[in-house]
C-alpha positions as CSV (number, residue, x, y, z in Angstrom):
1,M,-17.9,5.2,32.3
2,P,-20.5,6.1,28.8
3,T,-21.8,3.3,27.1
4,G,-22.4,3.4,23.5
5,I,-24.2,1.2,20.2
6,I,-21.1,1.3,17.1
7,A,-23.6,2.7,14.3
8,S,-20.2,2.1,12.2
9,L,-16.2,2.1,11.9
10,D,-14.4,5.2,10.5
11,H,-11.1,5.4,7.9
12,E,-8.6,4.5,10.5
13,G,-11.0,1.1,11.7
14,R,-12.1,2.7,14.9
15,G,-15.9,2.2,16.0
16,V,-18.1,5.2,15.8
17,T,-21.1,6.9,18.3
18,M,-22.3,9.2,19.5
19,L,-22.9,11.1,23.1
20,D,-24.5,14.5,23.9
21,G,-24.2,15.1,19.6
22,K,-20.7,14.4,19.7
23,T,-19.7,12.4,18.0
24,V,-16.9,9.8,19.6
25,F,-14.3,7.1,17.8
26,V,-13.9,3.8,19.6
27,D,-10.4,2.1,19.3
28,G,-11.5,-1.8,19.4
29,A,-15.1,-1.0,19.0
30,L,-17.1,-3.1,15.8
31,P,-20.2,-2.1,14.4
32,G,-23.8,-2.9,16.0
33,E,-21.5,-3.3,19.5
34,C,-22.3,-1.8,22.8
35,V,-19.1,-0.9,24.1
36,E,-18.2,0.1,27.5
37,Y,-15.4,2.8,26.9
38,A,-12.6,5.8,28.5
39,V,-12.3,8.4,26.1
40,Y,-8.6,9.5,26.4
41,R,-8.7,12.5,24.3
42,R,-11.5,15.5,23.8
43,K,-12.0,17.9,21.0
44,P,-14.8,21.0,20.6
45,T,-16.4,17.9,17.7
46,Y,-15.1,15.0,18.6
47,E,-13.7,12.9,20.8
48,Q,-11.5,10.1,20.9
49,A,-11.7,6.6,22.9
50,R,-10.2,3.2,23.6
51,T,-13.0,0.3,24.4
52,L,-12.9,-1.2,28.1
53,R,-15.8,-3.7,27.9
54,V,-17.8,-5.2,25.3
55,L,-21.3,-5.6,26.5
56,Q,-22.7,-7.0,23.6
57,P,-20.4,-8.1,20.9
58,S,-21.0,-8.3,17.2
59,A,-21.2,-11.7,16.0
60,D,-18.3,-10.4,13.5
61,R,-16.2,-10.6,16.3
62,V,-13.3,-13.1,16.1
63,T,-10.6,-13.8,18.4
64,P,-6.7,-12.6,17.4
65,R,-4.4,-14.9,15.9
66,C,-1.2,-12.3,17.0
67,P,0.0,-12.3,20.3
68,H,0.7,-9.1,20.4
69,F,-2.6,-7.6,18.9
70,G,-3.4,-4.8,20.4
71,V,0.3,-3.7,21.7
72,C,1.9,-3.9,18.6
73,G,0.7,-0.9,15.8
74,G,0.8,-3.0,12.2
75,C,-2.4,-4.1,11.8
76,S,-5.8,-2.8,13.8
77,M,-8.9,-5.0,13.0
78,Q,-7.4,-8.5,14.0
79,H,-10.7,-8.9,16.0
80,F,-12.7,-8.4,12.7
81,D,-13.7,-11.1,10.9
82,P,-12.3,-10.9,7.5
83,Q,-14.9,-11.5,4.9
84,A,-16.9,-8.9,7.3
85,Q,-13.6,-6.2,6.9
86,V,-13.7,-6.6,3.4
87,A,-17.6,-5.7,3.6
88,S,-16.6,-2.7,5.8
89,K,-14.6,-0.9,3.5
90,Q,-16.5,-1.5,0.8
91,R,-19.0,0.4,2.7
92,L,-16.6,3.1,3.6
93,L,-15.8,3.2,-0.1
94,E,-18.8,4.0,-1.0
95,D,-20.0,6.2,1.8
96,N,-17.1,8.5,1.1
97,L,-18.4,8.8,-2.9
98,R,-21.8,10.0,-2.1
99,Q,-20.6,11.8,1.4
100,L,-18.1,13.6,-0.8
101,G,-18.6,13.6,-3.6
102,E,-22.2,13.4,-4.4
103,L,-21.6,10.3,-6.3
104,R,-23.5,6.5,-7.0
105,A,-21.0,4.5,-8.9
106,G,-22.9,2.8,-11.7
107,Q,-22.0,-0.6,-11.0
108,L,-20.5,-2.0,-7.8
109,Y,-17.6,-4.5,-8.3
110,A,-17.0,-7.3,-6.4
111,P,-13.8,-6.6,-4.3
112,I,-11.0,-8.0,-4.8
113,H,-10.1,-10.1,-1.4
114,G,-7.8,-13.2,-1.0
115,Q,-5.6,-14.5,1.6
116,P,-5.2,-13.0,5.4
117,W,-2.5,-14.1,6.9
118,G,1.0,-14.1,5.2
119,Y,1.0,-11.8,2.6
120,R,3.1,-8.4,3.6
121,L,6.4,-9.0,1.5
122,R,6.8,-5.6,1.9
123,A,7.8,-4.1,5.8
124,R,10.0,-1.5,7.6
125,L,10.9,-2.9,10.9
126,S,12.8,-0.6,13.3
127,V,15.3,-1.9,15.4
128,R,16.3,-0.3,19.1
129,F,18.9,-1.4,21.3
130,V,17.1,-1.1,24.7
131,P,18.9,-2.9,28.1
132,K,16.4,-3.0,29.7
133,K,14.3,-5.5,28.1
134,G,17.0,-7.8,27.6
135,G,18.8,-6.0,24.5
136,V,17.7,-5.5,20.6
137,L,13.9,-5.4,19.7
138,V,13.2,-5.7,16.3
139,G,9.5,-4.9,14.8
140,F,7.1,-2.5,14.2
141,H,6.0,0.6,16.4
142,E,3.8,-0.3,19.4
143,R,0.3,1.6,18.4
144,K,0.5,5.2,18.5
145,S,3.8,5.0,20.2
146,S,7.2,5.7,18.8
147,Y,8.9,2.4,21.0
148,V,9.3,-0.8,19.3
149,A,7.2,-3.5,20.1
150,D,8.3,-6.3,21.8
151,M,7.9,-8.8,19.0
152,R,8.4,-12.6,18.7
153,Q,6.3,-13.2,15.5
154,C,4.1,-11.5,13.2
155,E,1.1,-13.0,11.6
156,I,0.9,-10.8,8.6
157,L,4.8,-11.0,7.5
158,P,5.3,-14.4,5.3
159,P,5.8,-17.3,8.2
160,H,10.1,-17.3,6.9
161,L,10.3,-13.4,7.7
162,S,7.9,-13.9,11.2
163,A,10.3,-16.9,11.7
164,L,13.8,-14.2,11.7
165,L,12.6,-11.7,14.2
166,L,14.3,-13.3,17.4
167,P,17.5,-14.3,15.2
168,L,17.9,-10.4,13.6
169,R,17.5,-9.8,17.4
170,E,20.1,-11.8,18.5
171,L,22.6,-11.2,15.2
172,I,21.8,-7.7,15.8
173,G,22.8,-7.7,19.8
174,Q,26.3,-9.3,18.5
175,L,27.1,-6.0,16.5
176,S,29.3,-3.6,17.1
177,I,26.9,-0.9,16.0
178,R,24.2,-2.6,17.4
179,D,22.9,1.3,18.2
180,R,23.1,2.5,15.5
181,L,21.2,0.4,12.7
182,P,17.8,1.8,13.5
183,Q,16.1,0.1,10.9
184,I,15.3,-3.0,8.2
185,E,13.6,-3.0,5.2
186,V,12.3,-6.2,3.8
187,A,11.6,-6.8,0.3
188,V,10.8,-10.3,-0.5
189,G,10.8,-11.2,-4.6
190,E,10.0,-14.5,-6.7
191,R,14.1,-15.7,-5.3
192,Q,15.6,-14.2,-2.8
193,T,14.0,-12.7,0.4
194,A,16.3,-9.1,0.8
195,L,17.0,-7.3,4.5
196,V,18.0,-4.3,3.8
197,L,19.8,-2.7,6.9
198,R,20.0,0.9,7.3
199,V,23.2,1.5,8.5
200,L,24.4,4.8,10.6
201,E,28.2,3.5,10.7
202,A,30.1,1.3,8.5
203,P,29.9,-2.4,10.4
204,D,33.7,-3.7,11.0
205,A,35.3,-6.7,9.9
206,N,33.8,-8.8,12.9
207,D,30.2,-7.4,12.1
208,E,30.7,-8.2,8.1
209,A,31.6,-12.1,9.5
210,L,28.5,-12.3,11.3
211,L,25.9,-10.7,8.8
212,R,27.4,-13.6,5.8
213,D,27.6,-16.3,8.3
214,F,23.7,-15.0,9.3
215,A,22.8,-15.0,5.4
216,D,24.2,-18.1,4.4
217,R,22.5,-19.8,6.9
218,H,18.6,-18.7,6.2
219,G,18.7,-18.0,3.2
220,I,17.9,-14.6,2.7
221,V,20.4,-11.8,1.0
222,F,21.8,-8.7,3.0
223,Y,22.0,-5.2,1.8
224,L,23.2,-2.1,3.2
225,Q,22.0,1.3,3.5
226,P,24.6,3.9,4.5
227,K,22.4,7.1,3.9
228,G,19.2,7.8,1.4
229,P,16.9,4.9,-0.6
230,A,19.7,5.3,-3.6
231,T,22.6,4.5,-1.2
232,A,21.6,0.6,-0.7
233,C,24.0,-1.8,-2.1
234,R,24.0,-5.4,-2.3
235,F,27.0,-6.8,0.7
236,H,25.8,-10.8,0.7
237,P,26.1,-13.0,-1.1
238,P,27.4,-10.6,-3.1
239,S,25.9,-12.0,-7.0
240,G,22.5,-13.6,-7.4
241,P,19.5,-13.0,-9.2
242,Q,17.4,-9.0,-9.0
243,P,14.5,-8.8,-6.5
244,S,11.5,-9.4,-8.9
245,Y,8.0,-10.0,-8.9
246,L,5.5,-11.9,-11.7
247,L,2.3,-10.8,-13.7
248,P,1.8,-14.4,-14.7
249,D,-1.4,-13.3,-16.9
250,F,0.9,-11.0,-18.7
251,G,3.9,-13.0,-19.3
252,V,5.5,-9.9,-17.5
253,E,8.6,-9.7,-15.3
254,H,9.3,-6.9,-12.6
255,F,13.0,-6.3,-11.4
256,F,13.2,-3.6,-8.6
257,S,15.9,-2.7,-5.8
258,P,14.7,-3.5,-2.2
259,T,14.1,0.0,-1.6
260,E,12.0,1.2,-4.0
261,F,8.2,1.1,-4.3
262,T,6.3,-1.9,-4.7
263,Q,3.2,-3.7,-3.7
264,V,3.2,-5.3,-0.5
265,N,0.5,-7.7,-1.4
266,H,1.8,-9.6,-5.0
267,A,-1.2,-12.0,-5.1
268,I,-3.9,-9.3,-4.9
269,N,-1.6,-6.9,-7.1
270,R,-2.2,-10.1,-9.8
271,V,-5.6,-9.5,-9.6
272,L,-6.0,-5.7,-9.3
273,V,-3.9,-5.4,-12.8
274,R,-6.0,-8.2,-14.7
275,R,-9.6,-6.1,-13.4
276,A,-7.2,-2.6,-14.2
277,M,-6.6,-4.1,-17.8
278,R,-10.3,-5.8,-18.3
279,L,-11.6,-2.2,-17.4
280,L,-8.9,-0.1,-19.6
281,D,-9.8,-3.0,-22.4
282,P,-6.6,-1.5,-24.2
283,R,-6.5,-2.4,-27.7
284,P,-4.0,-2.3,-30.7
285,G,-4.0,1.2,-32.1
286,E,-4.0,3.1,-29.4
287,R,-2.1,5.5,-26.9
288,V,-2.4,4.5,-23.4
289,G,-1.0,6.6,-20.4
290,D,-0.1,5.6,-17.2
291,M,0.0,8.4,-14.8
292,F,2.3,7.9,-11.9
293,C,3.3,4.9,-12.9
294,G,6.5,3.8,-11.1
295,L,8.2,1.1,-11.7
296,G,5.9,0.0,-14.4
297,N,3.3,-2.1,-12.6
298,F,0.3,-1.2,-14.9
299,T,2.6,0.0,-17.8
300,L,4.1,-3.5,-19.4
301,A,0.3,-4.9,-18.8
302,I,-0.7,-2.3,-21.5
303,A,1.7,-2.4,-24.0
304,R,1.5,-6.4,-23.9
305,S,-2.1,-6.0,-25.7
306,G,-0.3,-4.4,-28.4
307,A,-1.4,-0.8,-27.3
308,R,1.7,2.1,-27.2
309,V,1.7,3.3,-23.5
310,L,3.2,6.4,-21.8
311,G,4.4,6.4,-18.7
312,V,5.1,9.6,-16.2
313,E,6.6,9.6,-13.0
314,G,7.9,12.1,-10.9
315,S,11.0,9.9,-9.7
316,A,13.4,9.5,-12.8
317,E,15.1,6.4,-11.0
318,L,11.6,5.0,-11.3
319,V,11.7,6.0,-14.5
320,G,14.9,4.4,-15.5
321,R,13.5,1.6,-13.9
322,A,10.6,1.4,-15.6
323,A,12.5,1.3,-19.1
324,E,14.8,-1.2,-17.9
325,N,12.0,-3.8,-16.8
326,A,10.5,-2.5,-20.6
327,T,13.4,-3.8,-22.6
328,A,13.7,-6.3,-20.4
329,N,10.4,-8.2,-21.1
330,G,10.6,-7.3,-24.9
331,L,8.2,-4.0,-24.4
332,G,10.5,-1.2,-25.4
333,G,9.3,-0.6,-28.7
334,L,5.4,0.0,-27.6
335,A,6.0,1.7,-23.8
336,E,8.2,5.3,-23.7
337,Y,8.6,6.8,-20.6
338,R,8.9,10.9,-19.3
339,V,9.8,12.4,-15.8
340,A,6.8,14.9,-14.5
341,N,5.6,15.9,-11.5
342,L,2.0,15.3,-12.0
343,F,1.1,17.3,-8.5
344,E,2.0,20.2,-10.3
345,A,0.0,19.5,-13.7
346,T,-1.3,22.2,-15.9
347,P,-3.9,21.7,-19.2
348,E,-0.5,22.8,-20.6
349,T,1.4,19.9,-19.0
350,V,-0.7,17.6,-20.1
351,A,-1.3,19.0,-23.7
352,A,2.3,17.9,-23.9
353,F,2.5,14.3,-23.6
354,G,0.1,14.2,-27.1
355,R,-3.3,12.6,-27.7
356,L,-3.9,9.6,-25.1
357,D,-7.0,7.6,-25.7
358,K,-7.4,5.8,-22.7
359,M,-5.6,7.0,-18.9
360,L,-4.7,4.9,-15.9
361,I,-4.1,6.1,-12.8
362,D,-2.7,5.2,-9.9
363,P,-1.4,8.0,-7.2
364,P,-0.4,8.3,-4.1
365,R,-2.7,8.7,-0.9
366,D,-2.9,12.7,-2.2
367,G,-4.4,11.4,-5.0
368,A,-4.3,13.8,-8.4
369,L,-6.0,16.9,-7.9
370,E,-4.2,19.3,-10.6
371,L,-4.2,16.0,-13.1
372,V,-7.9,15.5,-13.2
373,K,-8.6,19.4,-13.2
374,A,-5.8,19.3,-16.1
375,L,-7.8,17.5,-18.0
376,D,-10.0,19.4,-20.9
377,G,-12.5,17.9,-23.5
378,E,-9.9,16.4,-26.1
379,G,-9.1,14.2,-23.1
380,P,-8.7,10.4,-22.6
381,R,-12.5,8.8,-23.6
382,R,-11.7,6.4,-20.6
383,I,-9.9,6.6,-17.5
384,V,-8.9,3.6,-14.5
385,Y,-7.9,5.0,-11.4
386,V,-6.7,3.4,-8.9
387,S,-6.8,5.1,-5.2
388,C,-5.2,4.4,-1.5
389,S,-7.6,6.7,-0.2
390,P,-11.3,6.7,-0.9
391,P,-11.5,10.9,0.5
392,S,-8.9,11.8,-2.6
393,L,-10.6,9.5,-5.2
394,A,-14.2,10.8,-3.9
395,R,-12.7,14.3,-4.3
396,D,-11.1,13.6,-8.0
397,A,-14.0,11.7,-9.0
398,A,-16.7,14.8,-8.2
399,I,-14.2,17.2,-10.8
400,L,-14.6,14.2,-13.6
401,V,-17.7,14.0,-13.0
402,H,-19.4,17.3,-12.2
403,R,-16.9,18.7,-14.2
404,K,-15.4,17.5,-16.8
405,G,-17.9,15.4,-18.2
406,Y,-17.2,11.9,-17.0
407,R,-19.6,9.1,-15.6
408,L,-18.7,7.0,-12.5
409,S,-19.3,3.7,-14.5
410,G,-17.9,1.3,-11.6
411,A,-16.3,1.2,-8.3
412,G,-15.4,-1.1,-5.9
413,V,-12.3,-2.3,-2.8
414,V,-9.4,-3.8,-3.2
415,N,-8.3,-5.4,-0.1
416,M,-4.5,-5.1,-0.6
417,F,-3.8,-4.8,3.1
418,P,-5.9,-7.7,5.3
419,N,-6.5,-6.6,8.6
420,T,-5.7,-3.0,8.6
421,S,-8.0,-0.7,8.4
422,H,-5.8,0.5,5.0
423,I,-8.4,0.9,1.7
424,E,-7.2,0.8,-1.5
425,S,-9.8,0.7,-4.8
426,I,-10.0,0.7,-8.3
427,A,-13.2,3.1,-10.0
428,L,-13.9,3.0,-13.9
429,F,-14.5,6.7,-15.6
430,D,-15.7,6.8,-19.0
431,R,-17.4,9.7,-21.5
432,D,-18.5,9.7,-24.9
433,S,-15.9,10.4,-27.0
434,L,-16.3,14.0,-29.0
435,R,-13.0,12.8,-31.4
């Protein structure tokens, strides 16, 4: 079997080495290690492999906390010291900016990071009835597989959710629709834990009684979702507080439906919003754009500063929720919202938003290519860009700097998903105003 010295990690958390001039991506290997590996996929320019033996371990290698590590695909970096994970992600961000964008940030911000365990307040759990494995399985998929891992605990879920995995298996095994319930979506709010059951067939009366008893005993709220996310309806208890999360620094409470997008890590999100507001520095008298605003995670913090803010989002449902939240928090007079597809932005559609002194951009993984291309000399003098993909951030940053006259004033990582390879980041772009 070949051996190699691992030079770095790639964006999926795999070790990178070379063999006969070809790049080899090695699952389970860490920078600085010498490992023996087995190749499982060969391509003309690269190979993929798995670690067989660690011949010289890294000082940053630790014992994975979860007994399902290596089988479950939920997280891939538990063998890497949490502090070293953050440093590695910061290097990957810098590498992407330099190699893909030909850029260096004027300042590298201190990474935003926190508790590496029990942080995941949103999750999508798969459910499978597998008689040969003893009944129902509830959990994440096995790594690189459509099979559901035989999970009995999960270290990145809050302890009360981890403790529900086995009781949920028992409950679903008793339902008449046990093979018609493929998914459970989890959403933890300030005052409730919601479990959304994706039901391909309506539960019968006995099923409903079992669900009510389970919800009462475990202090959770069941929702039933017969079709798309918008069809999720509260089942039991039939009344009670709506899911929400707080941004205490800004005196804001965001209400949401358990199937609507919110950040999985509320503690890190609070720090992220705080930093974004410090960098954006919205002030009374300014008009600020919040692009890809969702249900208003950043919008209401901007409005709390006294600035007027325009939130733009492609989903009419989320825009409706954002407007409701603005009103509920007493900020309806400073926050306005529009539905627009920013992936098809043009100079004309951006001009229709009106004058924007500053802008916050928080796109999905595909980035904000058409939006940044559409900005012109009358565009905002300051942009804060929150990214969940270093490559798309680097691409968009190159356009802002090399074609639109901005400078990359600073950038840093946000470890929203500890023990995974996922990298979020925040960047600041400035240019001298011509107004």
